[in-house]
C-alpha positions as CSV (number, residue, x, y, z in Angstrom):
1,M,-50.0,-65.5,-1.2
2,H,-53.0,-63.6,0.9
3,D,-55.2,-64.3,3.4
4,C,-59.0,-63.5,2.6
5,D,-59.7,-63.3,6.5
6,D,-57.0,-60.5,6.8
7,P,-58.9,-57.1,7.5
8,A,-57.0,-55.7,4.6
9,W,-58.9,-58.0,2.2
10,G,-62.3,-57.0,3.7
11,P,-64.7,-54.4,2.8
12,L,-63.5,-50.7,3.2
13,P,-64.8,-48.8,6.1
14,V,-68.0,-46.9,5.4
15,R,-67.7,-43.3,5.0
16,P,-70.0,-41.0,6.9
17,A,-72.7,-39.6,5.0
18,A,-72.1,-36.0,6.2
19,L,-68.5,-36.4,4.8
20,R,-69.7,-37.7,1.4
21,W,-72.2,-35.2,0.9
22,L,-70.7,-32.0,2.4
23,L,-66.9,-32.5,1.8
24,L,-66.2,-35.2,-0.9
25,L,-68.9,-34.6,-3.4
26,P,-67.8,-30.7,-3.8
27,L,-64.3,-31.7,-4.0
28,T,-64.9,-34.3,-6.5
29,L,-67.1,-32.0,-8.5
30,V,-64.2,-29.5,-8.6
31,F,-61.0,-31.5,-8.5
32,L,-62.1,-34.6,-10.8
33,P,-62.1,-32.6,-14.1
34,L,-58.7,-31.2,-13.4
35,W,-57.3,-34.5,-12.3
36,W,-58.6,-36.0,-15.5
37,M,-56.8,-33.0,-17.3
38,V,-53.7,-34.4,-15.9
39,W,-54.3,-37.8,-17.1
40,V,-54.9,-36.4,-20.6
41,F,-51.4,-34.5,-20.5
42,I,-49.9,-37.7,-19.2
43,A,-51.3,-39.6,-22.0
44,V,-50.2,-37.4,-24.7
45,C,-46.7,-37.5,-23.1
46,V,-46.7,-41.2,-23.3
47,Y,-47.9,-41.3,-26.6
48,C,-44.9,-39.2,-27.8
49,V,-42.5,-41.4,-26.0
50,A,-44.1,-44.7,-27.1
51,P,-42.4,-45.2,-30.5
52,C,-38.9,-44.9,-28.8
53,A,-40.0,-47.3,-26.1
54,E,-41.4,-49.7,-28.6
55,L,-38.1,-49.7,-30.6
56,I,-36.1,-50.4,-27.5
57,V,-38.6,-53.5,-26.5
58,Y,-38.3,-54.7,-29.8
59,M,-34.4,-54.4,-30.1
60,V,-33.5,-55.5,-26.4
61,P,-34.4,-59.3,-25.5
62,R,-36.8,-59.8,-22.6
63,A,-37.2,-55.7,-22.2
64,E,-41.2,-56.2,-22.5
65,N,-41.4,-57.4,-18.8
66,G,-39.3,-54.7,-17.7
67,A,-41.2,-52.2,-19.5
68,T,-44.4,-53.3,-18.1
69,R,-42.9,-53.0,-14.6
70,V,-41.9,-49.5,-15.2
71,L,-45.2,-48.3,-16.5
72,D,-46.9,-49.9,-13.7
73,A,-44.4,-48.3,-11.0
74,T,-45.1,-44.9,-12.6
75,L,-48.7,-44.8,-13.9
76,G,-49.9,-47.4,-11.8
77,R,-49.3,-45.1,-8.7
78,V,-51.5,-42.6,-10.3
79,P,-55.1,-43.5,-10.0
80,F,-57.6,-42.6,-13.0
81,L,-60.3,-42.3,-10.2
82,P,-58.7,-41.2,-7.0
83,L,-59.7,-43.2,-3.7
84,W,-61.0,-40.0,-2.2
85,C,-63.2,-39.3,-4.9
86,V,-67.1,-39.9,-4.5
87,T,-68.7,-41.8,-7.1
88,P,-72.7,-41.6,-7.6
89,V,-72.8,-45.3,-6.5
90,A,-70.9,-44.4,-3.2
91,L,-73.1,-41.7,-2.4
92,V,-76.2,-44.0,-2.5
93,R,-75.0,-47.3,-1.4
94,E,-71.6,-47.1,0.2
95,D,-72.9,-49.4,3.0
96,D,-74.8,-51.7,0.9
97,T,-72.6,-55.1,0.9
98,G,-75.2,-57.0,-1.2
99,Y,-75.2,-54.6,-3.9
100,Y,-71.4,-54.6,-4.4
101,Q,-71.3,-58.4,-4.1
102,A,-73.7,-58.6,-7.0
103,R,-71.9,-56.0,-9.0
104,V,-68.7,-58.0,-8.6
105,N,-70.4,-61.2,-9.4
106,R,-71.9,-59.9,-12.5
107,R,-68.4,-58.1,-13.7
108,I,-66.5,-61.3,-13.2
109,A,-69.0,-63.6,-15.0
110,K,-69.0,-61.2,-18.2
111,Q,-65.4,-61.3,-18.3
112,T,-65.1,-64.8,-17.8
113,R,-67.8,-65.4,-20.6
114,R,-65.7,-63.1,-22.5
115,V,-62.5,-65.2,-22.1
116,E,-64.0,-68.5,-22.6
117,T,-65.8,-67.5,-26.0
118,S,-63.1,-65.8,-27.4
119,Q,-62.1,-67.6,-30.5
120,Y,-58.3,-66.6,-30.3
121,R,-57.8,-66.3,-26.6
122,R,-56.6,-62.9,-26.9
123,E,-54.6,-61.5,-24.0
124,Y,-56.5,-58.4,-23.3
125,H,-59.4,-60.4,-22.4
126,R,-57.8,-62.4,-20.0
127,D,-56.6,-59.4,-17.8
128,L,-59.2,-57.8,-15.3
129,E,-58.5,-54.8,-13.3
130,L,-61.1,-53.7,-10.8
131,G,-60.5,-50.4,-8.8
132,A,-61.7,-50.0,-5.2
133,H,-64.7,-47.8,-6.1
134,Y,-66.0,-51.3,-7.8
135,F,-65.6,-53.6,-5.0
136,R,-65.6,-51.0,-2.0
137,G,-68.5,-52.6,0.3
138,A,-67.9,-56.2,-0.9
139,G,-63.9,-56.4,-0.2
140,A,-60.9,-57.3,-2.0
141,G,-61.3,-61.0,-0.4
142,H,-64.8,-61.5,-1.8
143,V,-63.8,-60.7,-5.1
144,L,-60.8,-63.2,-5.2
145,R,-63.2,-66.0,-3.7
146,V,-65.5,-65.3,-6.7
147,A,-62.7,-64.8,-9.1
148,S,-60.9,-67.8,-8.3
149,E,-64.0,-69.9,-8.9
150,Q,-64.1,-69.0,-12.3
151,G,-60.3,-69.2,-13.2
152,W,-59.0,-66.0,-12.2
153,N,-55.7,-65.3,-10.1
154,L,-53.9,-62.4,-9.2
155,H,-51.7,-61.1,-11.9
156,P,-48.3,-62.6,-12.1
157,V,-46.5,-59.4,-13.1
158,L,-48.6,-56.4,-12.1
159,H,-49.2,-55.9,-8.3
160,S,-52.4,-55.4,-6.6
161,H,-53.3,-53.7,-3.5
162,P,-56.5,-54.9,-1.7
163,R,-57.2,-51.4,-0.7
164,R,-56.7,-49.7,-4.0
165,R,-57.0,-51.9,-7.1
166,L,-57.1,-55.8,-8.0
167,R,-55.4,-56.8,-11.1
168,L,-56.4,-60.4,-12.2
169,R,-55.4,-62.6,-15.1
170,H,-57.6,-65.8,-16.2
171,N,-55.9,-69.2,-17.0
172,G,-57.3,-69.0,-20.4
173,R,-58.9,-72.5,-20.0
174,P,-62.9,-73.0,-20.0
175,R,-64.3,-74.3,-17.2
176,P,-65.3,-77.9,-16.9
177,A,-68.8,-78.3,-17.7
178,S,-71.2,-79.1,-14.6
179,N,-73.6,-81.9,-15.2
């Protein structure tokens, strides 16, 4: 398991404002569109290979977990939004811990309501992935504390890394009503 008091689960260090505005912002504006074009290329390639992979998953028993692990080991290593990228939120509120905590609390509460009000308990509602940009100032430990109170745990199959991405799965049961 994890230790929420471990520094790796705490907030990411604040990047200096000069670094954000003078170096990371121009790099983001130049390289992020190119990065996303690579993602579109990867998506087209996966789309072409998907029918063959789907056939294999249907024919080979228990191949679905292996296929999920292979996709996680390949595409899971390439972030959609690189960690060095500066989002508009990071430009303005990087050192505002309260903002990030409120942001995480709202997102988890919203997704929890979605899971608990879903009529068919769909699997895609039970999964929640948060990138480091989302919880940068609050830390992964805060995300796990808030999420575990609402029935979320680390995903059993997909790996999480406290400095890059958290993948959570809801247990699918409604919370007991508080009186």
